Structure formats: C-alpha cells, structure tokens
C-alpha positions as CSV (number, residue, x, y, z in Angstrom):
1,X,0.0,0.0,0.0
2,X,1.4,3.4,-1.0
3,X,2.1,5.9,1.7
4,X,-0.2,9.0,1.4
5,X,1.5,12.4,1.5
6,X,0.5,15.1,3.9
7,X,-1.0,17.3,1.3
8,X,-3.2,14.4,0.0
9,X,-4.3,13.6,3.5
10,X,-5.2,17.2,4.3
11,X,-7.1,17.5,1.0
12,X,-9.0,14.3,1.6
13,X,-10.3,15.8,4.9
14,X,-12.4,18.2,2.8
15,X,-14.3,15.3,1.2
16,X,-16.9,13.4,3.2
17,X,-16.6,9.7,2.9
18,X,-19.5,7.8,1.2
19,X,-21.0,11.1,0.0
20,X,-22.0,11.8,-3.6
21,X,-21.8,15.5,-4.4
22,X,-23.8,17.6,-6.8
23,X,-21.8,18.2,-10.0
24,X,-21.1,21.9,-9.3
25,X,-20.0,21.0,-5.8
26,X,-17.7,18.2,-7.0
27,X,-16.1,20.6,-9.5
28,X,-15.5,23.2,-6.8
29,X,-14.1,20.5,-4.4
30,X,-11.8,19.2,-7.2
31,X,-10.3,22.7,-7.6
32,X,-9.9,23.1,-3.8
33,X,-8.3,19.7,-3.3
34,X,-5.6,20.1,-6.0
35,X,-2.3,19.5,-4.3
36,X,0.3,20.1,-7.1
37,X,2.3,23.3,-7.6
38,X,1.5,23.2,-11.4
39,X,-1.9,23.6,-13.1
40,X,-3.3,20.1,-12.5
41,X,-5.5,18.2,-14.9
42,X,-9.0,17.5,-14.0
43,X,-10.1,13.9,-14.8
44,X,-13.5,12.4,-15.1
45,X,-13.8,8.7,-14.3
46,X,-17.0,6.8,-15.3
47,X,-17.8,3.2,-14.5
48,X,-20.1,1.6,-17.1
49,X,-22.2,-1.5,-16.7
50,X,-20.8,-3.1,-19.9
51,X,-19.3,-6.4,-20.9
52,X,-16.2,-5.5,-23.0
53,X,-15.8,-9.1,-24.1
54,X,-18.8,-8.4,-26.3
55,X,-17.8,-6.7,-29.6
56,X,-20.8,-4.3,-29.5
57,X,-20.0,-3.2,-26.0
58,X,-16.4,-2.2,-26.5
59,X,-16.9,1.5,-26.0
60,X,-14.4,3.7,-27.9
61,X,-14.7,7.0,-29.6
62,X,-13.8,10.7,-29.6
63,X,-15.5,14.0,-28.8
64,X,-14.7,17.7,-29.0
65,X,-15.0,19.3,-25.5
66,X,-17.0,22.5,-25.7
67,X,-14.3,24.3,-23.7
68,X,-11.2,22.3,-24.7
69,X,-9.1,20.5,-22.1
70,X,-6.3,22.9,-21.7
71,X,-3.8,20.6,-23.4
72,X,-1.9,21.5,-26.5
73,X,-1.2,18.5,-28.7
74,X,1.4,18.0,-31.4
75,X,-0.2,16.5,-34.5
76,X,1.3,14.3,-37.1
77,X,-0.7,13.9,-40.3
78,X,0.1,11.1,-42.8
79,X,-1.5,12.0,-46.1
80,X,-0.6,12.7,-49.8
81,X,-1.3,15.4,-52.3
82,X,-4.3,17.8,-51.7
83,X,-5.1,16.1,-48.3
84,X,-1.6,16.8,-47.1
85,X,-1.7,20.4,-48.2
86,X,-5.1,20.9,-46.5
87,X,-3.7,19.4,-43.3
88,X,-0.7,21.8,-43.4
89,X,-3.1,24.8,-43.8
90,X,-5.2,23.5,-40.9
91,X,-2.1,23.7,-38.6
92,X,-0.8,20.2,-38.4
93,X,2.7,20.2,-36.7
94,X,4.1,17.5,-39.0
95,X,2.9,16.3,-42.4
96,X,4.3,13.5,-44.5
97,X,3.8,10.0,-45.7
98,X,6.2,7.0,-46.0
99,X,9.1,9.3,-44.9
100,X,7.5,9.9,-41.6
101,X,6.6,6.3,-41.1
102,X,10.2,5.3,-41.7
103,X,11.4,8.0,-39.3
104,X,9.2,6.5,-36.5
105,X,10.4,3.0,-37.3
106,X,14.1,3.6,-37.7
107,X,14.7,6.6,-35.4
108,X,12.1,5.8,-32.7
109,X,10.8,9.3,-33.3
110,X,7.7,10.2,-31.2
111,X,7.8,14.0,-31.0
112,X,4.0,14.1,-31.4
113,X,0.8,13.3,-29.4
114,X,-1.6,12.1,-32.0
115,X,-1.5,10.7,-35.6
116,X,-4.1,11.4,-38.1
117,X,-4.0,9.4,-41.3
118,X,-5.9,9.1,-44.6
119,X,-7.3,5.6,-45.3
120,X,-4.8,5.0,-48.1
121,X,-1.9,5.4,-45.7
122,X,-3.1,2.7,-43.3
123,X,-1.5,-0.3,-45.0
124,X,1.9,1.3,-44.7
125,X,1.3,2.5,-41.1
126,X,0.0,-1.0,-40.2
127,X,3.5,-2.3,-40.5
128,X,4.6,-0.5,-37.4
129,X,1.3,-1.1,-35.5
130,X,3.2,-3.1,-32.9
131,X,5.2,0.0,-32.1
132,X,2.3,2.5,-32.1
133,X,-0.4,0.3,-30.5
134,X,1.2,0.0,-27.0
135,X,1.7,3.8,-27.0
136,X,-1.9,4.5,-27.9
137,X,-0.9,6.2,-31.1
138,X,-2.4,4.0,-33.8
139,X,-5.1,5.9,-35.7
140,X,-8.6,4.5,-35.7
141,X,-11.8,5.3,-37.6
142,X,-13.8,5.1,-34.4
143,X,-11.9,8.0,-32.9
144,X,-11.9,10.1,-36.1
145,X,-8.1,9.8,-36.7
146,X,-8.5,7.8,-39.9
147,X,-10.3,10.1,-42.3
148,X,-10.2,11.3,-45.9
149,X,-10.5,14.8,-44.6
150,X,-7.5,15.1,-42.1
151,X,-7.8,18.9,-42.0
152,X,-11.2,18.6,-40.2
153,X,-9.6,16.2,-37.7
154,X,-6.7,18.6,-37.1
155,X,-9.1,21.4,-36.4
156,X,-11.1,19.2,-34.0
157,X,-7.9,18.2,-32.1
158,X,-6.9,21.8,-31.8
159,X,-10.4,22.7,-30.5
160,X,-10.1,20.1,-27.7
161,X,-10.9,16.6,-29.2
162,X,-10.2,13.8,-26.7
163,X,-10.5,10.1,-27.2
164,X,-12.2,7.7,-24.7
165,X,-11.9,4.0,-24.4
166,X,-13.4,1.6,-21.8
167,X,-10.9,-0.7,-20.1
168,X,-11.6,-4.3,-19.5
169,X,-13.6,-3.4,-16.3
170,X,-15.8,-0.9,-18.1
171,X,-14.0,2.2,-16.8
172,X,-13.5,5.3,-18.9
173,X,-11.2,8.1,-18.0
174,X,-11.3,11.5,-19.8
175,X,-9.3,14.7,-19.1
176,X,-12.0,17.4,-18.9
177,X,-9.8,20.5,-18.2
178,X,-7.4,22.1,-15.9
179,X,-7.7,23.4,-12.3
180,X,-7.3,26.9,-13.6
181,X,-10.5,26.5,-15.7
182,X,-13.7,28.4,-14.7
183,X,-16.0,26.1,-12.7
184,X,-18.8,26.6,-15.2
185,X,-16.5,25.5,-18.1
186,X,-15.5,22.3,-16.2
187,X,-19.2,21.5,-15.5
188,X,-20.1,22.0,-19.2
189,X,-17.2,19.7,-20.2
190,X,-18.2,17.0,-17.7
191,X,-21.9,17.2,-18.8
192,X,-20.9,17.0,-22.5
193,X,-18.8,13.8,-21.9
194,X,-21.5,12.1,-20.0
195,X,-24.2,13.0,-22.5
196,X,-21.9,11.6,-25.3
197,X,-21.5,8.3,-23.4
198,X,-25.3,8.1,-22.8
199,X,-25.9,8.6,-26.6
200,X,-23.3,5.9,-27.3
201,X,-25.0,3.4,-25.0
202,X,-24.9,-0.1,-26.6
203,X,-28.5,-1.4,-27.3
204,X,-27.6,-4.7,-25.6
205,X,-26.8,-3.2,-22.2
206,X,-29.3,-4.3,-19.6
207,X,-30.0,-2.6,-16.2
208,X,-28.3,0.6,-15.0
209,X,-25.8,1.8,-17.5
210,X,-23.6,4.3,-15.6
211,X,-22.8,2.9,-12.1
212,X,-20.3,5.4,-10.8
213,X,-19.0,8.9,-11.6
214,X,-16.0,10.6,-10.0
215,X,-13.8,13.6,-10.4
216,X,-10.1,14.1,-9.4
217,X,-7.1,16.2,-10.1
218,X,-3.5,15.1,-10.7
219,X,-2.4,13.2,-7.6
220,X,-5.5,14.4,-5.8
221,X,-8.3,12.5,-4.0
222,X,-11.4,11.2,-5.9
223,X,-14.8,12.9,-5.4
224,X,-18.0,10.9,-6.1
225,X,-20.6,12.7,-8.2
226,X,-24.4,12.3,-7.7
227,X,-25.9,11.2,-11.0
228,X,-29.2,12.8,-10.1
229,X,-27.4,16.2,-10.3
230,X,-26.6,15.7,-14.0
231,X,-29.0,16.3,-16.9
232,X,-28.7,13.0,-18.8
C-alpha cells in the first residue's frame, strides 16, 4: 500500500466519505483539493455496466469538448497530395507519408501526441502497428483519426478533441480540463462527456448503464458525483 503524502491527507479531509456531491459542488471541491504546484489536470472517471468481451459493448470514440481540455497536442498527419496540403493549412505540426513512417520505425521518433491518417496510408502504417499500439498512437476510424479529410480532424484536435476507451472493467477516464478553468466550463465539459456516453450506450446493455462517476485532479483524491445532479 502506497504511503499517502501530507497534502493528500489534508485535501482528503475536505471530502466526506461515502457522500456523492452535486456536480457543481464536486467541481468546486476538485479545484480546492488540487495538491500540485502546477496547473493540475481534472479527470472524469466513469464506470459503465458493460461487458467489454462483447464486440458491440467495446466503448471507444472521440469527442470535442465545448471548452477544450487545456492541453496542446502536437499533431502528425500522414497524407498525400491535396489532403496533405489541407492538413498543413489547418495547422498540423508534421505532415508526411512514407518518410514519416520510416522516421518513426528507424529513429524511434515520437515527437507528437496524435497521428491522423488518410485511409490510403493505413496499409503502410499498419507495418509499425506493434510500435504504435502500445503507446496508444495507432489511428482508428472510431476516434476520427483515420479520415479522408484530415484537416477537419486537425481542427477538432486543436479545439479540444479527446479520445475515450473503456478498459476491461468498463472504466472510462477523460481529461476534462485544468484546475485553472472556470467552474462553469468544467461543469459543461463533464456534462458533455456524460451526454456523449449516454448517446453511445450499446443497445444490448441491460440494467443501470452508468454505475459510478467521480472527479479528481492530478495526484488528488477522488470525489463521487451524484448522478441525479446531472442532466442525462
């Protein structure tokens, strides 16, 4: 069992055990219980009643947060011709094709946070899937990172697009902003993520779909959120 630091212990005292807070209260508490010297990330954790062994219940996708998440991402676009030029104009940090794939493979180059690729580039990119997969960098149509219009994906990432994916236990973690964000903006981001997950609910799920919601900051304590306080 890890030893809890003094700051964590003190922050935890502000949170009542076994209590679920209204969303606006939870956001306020998350900001108050941030224990880092830097501008901590605020993370939303959602437990879903899904069976990830079933293909139709493997929750994965992307969404554009209404207020962004405060993180600037470096974008690599793999495309040719007009699509490549459009991606450059949209503000992609790196644009290329086979040359970039070779650079990743031979130089272990990873000076980027997300890869966006056109469908015609996927056969070549698939050759280094074993390298990209474990790092969570492999583009996927479900998350909008494999697309014939990479410029749109670049714009979405810059606006605050985040990916979500349920782990084997049905947990989804999404960064919804920074501690420095206005409380209202954090509430709007949380609400948007939850509404997106509700709309994506697999038709085969029986019983209660969302079983737990919590908020936390980097290295900070978790705060349970009352589902009844959320418009879903």
